[in-house]
N, C-alpha and C positions, 0 to 999 in steps of 0.2 A: 185477240188470235186470230179470228175469221182474217178479218182483212190481209193479217199481212199472210197468210194461205194463199188467200186468192190473190196475191196483189204477184205471190211470188210465185203460184201459176201461172200469170198474166206478164208476168218476163222472162217466164220459162217457153213459151207462144210468138214472143215476140224476138227471143234469141235464136228459135227453132226456122227461120224465116231465112232464106235464101239473101234477101235481097237487102235486107237487114246487116248482117250477118257481115256483108260487102261493103254498106255504106260504114259500119263499128272500125272495121278494119281498114278503109280509107281514109281514115279524118281520124285513126289513134294517135299518128304522131304529127298529119302537116293540117289543119284548117283549109275547108274547100265549101266552093258554095254548091247549093241544090242546081245551080247548071253543070257546075263540076261532074259531082256526082250521078249524074244523069248519064253522060257521058262517059263516065270512068266504069260506074257500073251496067252500063245497056238498059240502065231504065225508063219507063215514061214519065215524062216531068208530074205531071199529076199525082202518079201513084211515087214518087221522090217527094213531093213536097207530102201529101199524106202520109209518108211512114215516117219520115220527122219532123213529124207535127208528134207521132205516138213515141217518139225516141225523147221527143221534148219532155211531152206529158211526164214520162218514168225518169224524168231526170239522168236519162242515158247519154243526152249529148246535150251542149253547150252552146249559145249562139255567141257569136264574136261579132258584135259591128266593127266596119275598115270604112275606108274610104277607097277606091281607087283609082287608078293613077288618071282617067279622066274625072276625079271628084266626085265621081256620082257614090251613093251611099250605100254601100255590098254590104250584105251577112253571111259567114262563114260561122260551116260548124264544127266545130272539135267533140272527142270522145269524151266523156267524163268519166277515169278511168277506178275511179275510187269506186263509184257504180258499182259500175260492170265486173270491177274483182268481188264486192261481195258480194251480187246477184249469181255468180258464177260456182263461190265455194256451197 
């Protein structure tokens, strides 16, 4: 039981961060790359990668692998609405 409460507290801390909320809102409907999120949310690359890792660790986002137009592998991120909906209750 303690672990669940600790996890909820950490989720609340994640959601209280403005940059995390901007990221989650940005990828709610359309998957985006970290570089796209850096530009759109006006955050440094290192910060974006750190935040994306934390969101991924808590299963608030998921990674989608794609191949871009130039043939390179690209990772896009999409918010996991089911987890977010549960966390907000």
